[in-house]
N, C-alpha and C positions, 0 to 999 in steps of 0.2 A: 628603457635603455639599460643595458647590462653594464656594470662597472666592475673592472678587475684591477685590484691594487697590488703593486709589488713593493714591499717594504724595503727591499734591498737597495733599490735605486730611488725610492720615494716617488714613484710615478703611477699615474692612473690611466687606464685604458677604458674609454667609453665606446661601447659597441651597440649599434642599432641596425637591425635588418628592416629595410623599408618594405612597404606593401608590395612593391614591384620586384622584390628579391635582392635589391642592391644592399650590400653590406657596407656600412660606413663606420670607420674607426677613428676616434679622436683621442689624441694625447695632448692635453693642455700643458703649455710651458709658460707659466706666469712671468711677466716682465722681460720677455724675450722679444727683441725687435723684429726678427724675421718670422714670416709665416710661410708654411709650405703645404702644398696639396698635391697629391698624386692619385690619379684615377686610372685603373687598369682593367683590362679584360684577360681572363684566363685563356689566352689564345697566343701561342708562340709558334716557333718554327717547326716544332715536332708534331703539331696538330694538323696534319695534312690528310687524315683519313678518319671519318667519323660518321655517325648516324644523326641526321637532323631530327630534333625532338618533335617538331610540329608535324612532320610528314612520315617519319620512320624510314626515310630514304637514306641509303648508304652512299656517301659522297667521298671522292678522292680529289683533292685540289692540287694545283701546281705548287711545287716547292717555292717558298719565298713570299707567299700571299700575306702572311701576318706582317712582315716587314714592309711590303708594298703598301698595305693599308696604313701603316704608321706614317709613311710619307704623304699619302694622299688626304688624310683626314683634315689637314690644315687648310686645304683649298676650299674656298666658299663659292656659293652660287653667284654672289655679286661681284666676283672677280678678285676679292681680297684674299690675303693669306693670314690666317689667325696668328701664326707665329710672329709675323710683322706687326700685327695689331697689338699683341701683348707686349712686344718689345717697345713699341711706341709709347706705352703708358708706364714704362719703367719697371716691368716685371721680367724676371729671368725665366723664360719658358723653354721647354724641351720635350723630347719623347725618346723612347728607346724600345727595342724588341729583344727579348731573350728567347731561350728555348721553350719556355712555358708561359710567358705572358708578354703583353704589349702595354706600355705605360705612357701616360701623358701627364705633364706636371708643370708647376711653376712655383717660384719662390718670390716673395714680395715683402717689402717693408711698408710701402704705401700702395694705395689703389687696389687693395686685395679684392674688394667686392666688385669693383668695376671690371677687374680681370676675370672674376668668377663668372660674370655674365657671358663673356666671350668664350671662356674655357668650357663651360657646360653646354654652350650652344654648338660649338664645332664638333665636340665628341658625340653629340646626339643627332647631328644633322649632316651625314656624309653627302658628298656631291661628286659623282663620277660621270665623265663623258668619254666617248671614244677618243676624242682629241686629247684630253688631259691625261688619260691613261697611257696612250701611246707616247706622249711627251715624257712621262715619268719613266717609261721603260728605258729610254736613252740615258736618263740621269742615273737610275739604279744600275744600269749596265756598266756605266763608268765606275760606279762605286765597287761593283763586283770585281772589275779588272784591277782596281786600285788595291783591293784586299789580296788579290792573287800575288801582288808584288810586295806585300807587307809581311816581312819575315816573322814577326811576333804572332801574327794570325796563322801563318802556315805551320809553324812549329806546334802550335796548339791543335789545329784542326787535324794534322797528320797523326798526332798522338791519339786523338779521339777515333780516327779511322783505323788505327792499329787495334784499338780495344773493341770496336763494334763493327760488325759486318753488315747488319741490316737496320739497326736502330736509327731512327731519323735524327738523333742528336749528332750523327756524323755528317749531316748536311750543313752547308753554309747557310747561316740565318737569312741571308739575302736571296738565296736560291742560286740559279745559274742563268746565263744569258738565254739558254734554251727554255728553261722552265718559266721565266717571267714573260716570255713571248706569248705564252698561252693565257695570260691573265686578261680578262675582259671586265668592263664595268659590271656586267651581270654577276660574274664570279665574286667581285668585291662586295656588291650589294647583298648577295646571298650569305657571304661570310659575316658581314655586319649584322644581318638579321639573326644569324645563329649565335655568333660569339659576342657581339656587342649588346646583347640583351642584358638588362640590369642584373638578372639572376646569376649571370656568369661573370659579374664584375665586382670590384671592390674599390673603395675610396678611403684613403688615409689622410688625415689632416693633423698637422702639428704646429703649435704656436700659442700665442696668447689669446685663447678663445674661451668663451663660456660654451660648453658642449651643447646645451639645450638651444642656445641662440644660433650657433653655426648649423646645427641640424635643420632648424627652420629655414635658414637661407638656402640650404641644399634642396630641401623639399620644394621650395618656391620655384626652383629652376629645373626640376626634373620633369621631363616630358612623360606623360602617361603611357605606360608600355606594359603589356601583360607579361607575367612571368613565363619565360620561354621553356622552362623545364630543364632537366639535367641532360647534358650532351654526352652521349656515349662515344668515347674516343677509341679508335681501333689502333692498337700499337702492335709492333712486331713482338714475337715471344722474347721473354727475358733472356739475355745472352749471358752464359756462364763461363764461356771460354773466349780468350782473346782472338782477334781476327788474324793479326800477324805480329811478330815480335818487334820489328824495327822498320822505320822508314827514314831515309836520309835524302835530302835534296840540297842542291847548291844554289845559292842566291848571292846577290851583291851585298854582302855584309862585311864589316871590318872584323868582327869577332863572331864565332859560331854561337848559335843558340841551341839549347837542349830542353826537352821535356821528358821527365820520367813519369809514367802513368801506371796506376794499379786499378784494374777492373774490380768493382765491388758489387755486392748484392744489396739492392735498395730496400729489400723487404726485411729490415731489421726490426726487432721487437721495440726498441727505443732508439730511434734514429738521432734524436737530440743528444742523448747521453753518448752515443757512439761518435757523433760529430765532435763533441768536446774532447773525447779521448784521442781522436785522430789529430785535432789541432795541437794538443799537448805533445803527441808523438813527433809530429813534423817539426815543431819548434825545438824539441830535445835533440832530434837527429840533425837538423839542417838549418835551424834558426840562427839569427845573428849572434846569439850567445853560445851556440854549440861549439864543441871542440872541432868538429868537422869543418864548419864554416871558418873558424879562426885559422885553422891550419891551411886550408885551401886559399884563403885570402892572403895570408902572409907569404905563400909561395907564388902568388900571382896567378893561380889557376882559376879563380873565380873573380869576376869583376865587381859584382854587387850582391846584395842579399837576394837569395832566390825567392820567387813567388811560390807560396805554399797554399794549395787550395783543396777543398773537398766539395765536389759538386754533386747534387742529388735531386731527384724527383722520385715519384712512385715508379717510374719506368727505367731509371738508370742511376748509377752511382759510381764515382771514381775519384781517385786521388791524383793530383797533378803537382809535380815539382818542376819549376821552370827557372832557367838561369842563363847566364852568358859566360862563355869561357873560350880561351884560345885552344884549349885541349879538352873538349867536352867528354871524350871517352875516358880520360883519366878521372875526371870529376865523377862520372857515373860509376866507375869501378870503386872509387873511394866511398861513395854513398852506399854501394852494395856491401862493402866491408863493414861499414858502420851499422847497417841494418842487420847483418849477420851477427855482429857482436851484441846488439840489443836483444836479439832473439835468443842467442846462446847464453849470455851472461845475466839476462834479466835487466829490468829497469832500476836505475839508481834512485834510491828513496829521496835523497836530498835534492837531486836535479829535478826529479818529478815534482816535488813540493814547490820548488822555486818557479818552475815553468807553469805549473797550474795556477799559481797566484798571478803570474804575468798575464795569462789568458783571461782570468777573471777581471783584471784591471782593464783589459781591452773591451770586455763586454760592458763594463760600467761606463767607460769613456764614450761608447757609442751613443749614450743618452745625453751627450753634451750638444749634439747638432740636430736641429729640426729635420734636416734633409736625411741624415743617417737614420734617424728614428723612423721616419715615414717609409723610406725605401726598405728598411729592415722588416718592419711589420707587414708590409705588402708582400714582399718576397716569401716570408715565412707563412703567411696566410694561404698562399696558393700551394704550399707544400703540406698544408693541413696541420700546421703547428703555430704556436704563439711565440713571439720573441722572448717573452718572459720565461718560457720554458728553459732557456739556457741558464738563466740565473737560478731557477728552482732545481734543476738537475745537477748543477755544478758540484755540490757536495756529495752526490752519489757516485761520482767518478773516482774510483779508488785506483791505487797502483795496480792491484790485482786485475781489476776490470780492464784497465788500459793495456796490460800485458796480454790479456786474451784478445783484445782488438788488434794488437800488433801482430799476433800469430795468425789471426783470421784474415786480415786485410792485406798485409804486406808480404804476399807470397811470390816466389820466383816465377811460377807458372802464370801469374796474373799480371806480371810486369811488362810494360812496353817502353820503347825508346823512340823518340822523335828528335832528329838533329837537322838543323839548317847550317850547312857549312859554307864557308867563303869560297867563291869561284877562283880566287887568286891562288 
């Protein structure tokens, strides 16, 4: 078992790759009541075109299969639902699908090992029939329609569609009514066989555990499965130009929503270092302590602190700034003025230092929660990095490097705007 220790947060990461290819990561937290486990497959909404390792066959599946599988995995052959079973013994279980992975999880203070039996059984034993698949299409169809009426989702998705013309990140994670109609039990079984192979999966466990003991418990419950080999994913070519500058729609909202997006290049030499610099820049420009936010808030032009994100995988990367305003275009113009000023005048040393310390404090605070730790390490693992990297790279992010990132990423020709306006 490999052990990686980080002295900055006084945490240890234990990693073991099992014979079948499954990567298990354990972060012990002594004297903590809650225990958290998350088990995920590197299979998300963007993975709709690939070559099957065992056969070499090129396959294209309907949009929304990863999310559909997430819903169906809980249903068991004996007619029970594993989510209900886990809830009945007092554990908080859930699942979610992202662009690049699908995760199953639970949190418990008691009955952890009883829950582990059910948890590892349902993830390894899918059960699909024509009847239960058709029933699920109706349920997910309603979910798709609900999200079409969800302004926060629409302002986000429209920004993504403005940035990307072909990249599957522009697709709704749940797919469309039309695409899920093509899903069959055989499609689901084939995707399970390909993507739910242990070699394509990772498990993260955080809580008061002895690593060697919990690894033994995991191995007891693992079904023997040969290493499936590396899956070759077929993605669209990297997009370097935005698809369209702006998209505005009208919906039933009291106040307009806006998203400002910047298309970025994911093939950076050190994506972690770049990510830290972008977080610092976003906080400096539009965080709660920024001059721009204080001015807009005092004038009633922005209603709450904007959401500031940098999303990336090996296939895409972008910056997103999302907020609520009665006058979104004025907010966007003021943001552009602030951005121009940062580029023209350079970064203020004192503000940079203060903001950088604040960002570091957030990184350290992430290690206070077993759920935050587990989800963080899992997400970063599928990006090919370690969460500890953020703590190690932090001191390498200088004002000069951050200025270079500002000039490289926040370009006018890479900026898009998405607005959801009130129908009134």
